[in-house]
N, C-alpha and C positions, 0 to 999 in steps of 0.2 A: 504493500500500500504506500509506503514511503516513496518507492521508485515511481509508482503510477501517478501519484499526486504532486510530487515535488516538494511536499511539506516536510518539516523536520520530524524526527522520530518522537520527541516529546509532544508536539502538536497532534500528531496522528494518535498517540496514546490517549491524550485527553479526549479527542473526538470519539474514539472507539469506546472509551469508558462511559461517556454520556449516552451513546447509542445502546450500550448494554443496560444502563440504568432505565432507559425508556422502553426496553423490550424490543428494540428494533434489531439488535444483534445479540446472539447468544454465544457463549464460549464453553466448549466442552471441558469439564473439570479435569479430565485425565490427559487428553491429547492436546488441550489448549488451542485447538482449532476453532475458528469462528464460523458461525452459520447465521442464516436469516432467523430472526426472533419471531415468537408467536404474535407479537403486536402487529406485525406487518399484515398478516391475514385478517386480523380484527379490524384494522384501519380500513381495509378494503371494503368492509361492510358499508362504509359511508359513500361508496360509489354507487349511484343509482343503477347503472347497468349491471352491477353484480349482486344486487340485493332484491330478492323477490318481495321482501316486506315493503321496501320503498316503492316498488312497482305497484303492488296491491294497494298501498295507502295513498298514493299520490293524489287521486281525485278527491279523496275525503279530507286530506290536509288542506287543500285549497278551499274546499266547500265549508269546512268547519271554521277555519280562520276567518273567512269572509262573513259567516253567519254570526260569530261571536264578536268579531272586531278586534280580537286580541291575539297575542303570539301563541302559536301552537308548536309543540315539539313531538317528534317521533323518536322513541328510544328503544333499544334492544338490549337484552341481557347478553353479556359475553363473559363467561366464567363467573367470577365473583363481583363483576362490575356492571355498570350500565354504560352504554355508548350512545351518544346523541347522533342519530342518522340524518335528521332533517329538521328544519325550522321554518315556519311560515309566519311572517309578520302581518298583523291585522291593520285595519284602517283607523282605529281609534288613535287620537293624537299622542297618548301616553302608552308606550309599549314596554313590556317587561322582557328584556333580552338577557335572561339569567344564565344562559349557557350557549356555547358555540357548537356548531356541528363538528363532530370528531372528538369532543371532550368526554372523558371517562370519569366516573365516580363510583365509589364502593356501593354495592347494593344496600339500600337502607338509609342513605343520607339525603335523598331527595324524594319528592312526591312519586316520581316514576319508579324509583328503587323500592319504595315501600309497597306500591301497587303490585309490582312484579313479584315481590316476596309473598304477598297475600295470595297470589294466583297459584303458587307452588304447593306441593304436599307439605303438611306441617313439619314433618321430620326434615325435609330438605331445607325448608325455610330456617328452621332452628340451626341446622348445621352451618348454613351460610352466615347467619348472624354471629354465631360463635367464632367462626374463622375470621370474620371481618372486625370483630370486637376491637382489636388493637388499633385499627384504622379510624374508628369512630371518634376518638378523642380530638383529633385535629378538626373535625366538623362539629364539635361541641354537642355531641349526643352520646348515648350509651346503648349497649345491647338491650338493656331492660326497656329503655324508651322506644327503641326500634320495634321490639316485640309487642309493646303496647299499641303502637301505631299500626302494625300489621294486623293485630286482632280487630281494631276498629275498621280497617279497610275490608276485612273479610265480612264483617257484619253488614257494612253499608253496600258492598259491591263496587266500591270505588274508594279512592283516598283523597282527602282534602288536607292540604298542609296549611295550618293556620298562619304560620310565619314562613313566607317563601324565602328562597335563597337571597333575594333582594329585599332589603327592609321596606316595610309598608305594603307588601304584596301578599297574595294568597295563590296557591297553585292547586290544581285538581288533576288527578290521573285516573284513567281507566285502563285496565290491562288487556293485552292481546295475547291469547295463549292458544297455540296449536301444537301438535306433537313435534318436538324438536326445536321449538322457537318460543321465546317469551319476550314480549315487548310491551310498550305502554304509549298511550296517547295522552299528552299533558297540555293544559292551558294555564298560563300565568297571567294574572291581572292585578291591578292596584286593588286594595282591599274594598274600596267603595263599589267596585264593579262586580265583585264576587261576594256579595252580602248574603246573609242567610236566606233572604227572600228569593234570591236567584239561584241558590245552590242546586236545587232539584232540577231546574231547567237546564243548567249547564251539565249536570251529571247525566241527564237523559240524552243530551246531544252527544256527549263523549262516549257513553256506553253503546249507543246505537251505531256510531261510527266505528267503534272497536269491533262490534259484531259484524259489521259489513266488511271490514278488513279481514276478519277471520274467514268469512265465507269466500271472499275473493282468493285468499290463499289456498283454501281447500279446493276451490274450483280449478285453480291453476295446477294443483298437484305438487306445488313447491313449498318448501319449508324454509 
């Protein structure tokens, strides 16, 4: 790599070290050889041409964002994390742009992550929460709190986050679950627009759209 790039050996070492930390490159512990990391294939999910979920969801993303007037997010589970696949910005003057496409977060620290955990079998959900527990501290939550939120989501059939990732906002997520794939449809709004009186209306729209996406995935035969 030093010869190919013309960079100094210390510079190459620093670059490779960063790529390893980000999961783009992996190093075999015994041979010390480098290989493409698992994160590369996961980032590829953000490419519409490669993601059946994006293809199935596309018409509903545009439709729901236009109907609600607020920012809509499509998220998928990848291992212990969530990955934002798409974002549609609504027409309301104040938009909540809480996450960028391609950003990952641990399952359980966002409305989408809680909704996806709620869609899983209880034992699987508990396992993920337990494994992710050390990561929760930096997001100012705990395994106990995430478990409480998951229980609320299961009872309601969707999850509403009272304090969004952006101060002064609320977020609501409905899960998308088909064999081999778990995702979520999320809308984020300023608190005044997602008040208790409007909660059921928004939940109904999200859940119906999530069901339509599930049916589209099933009809395409893709996961």
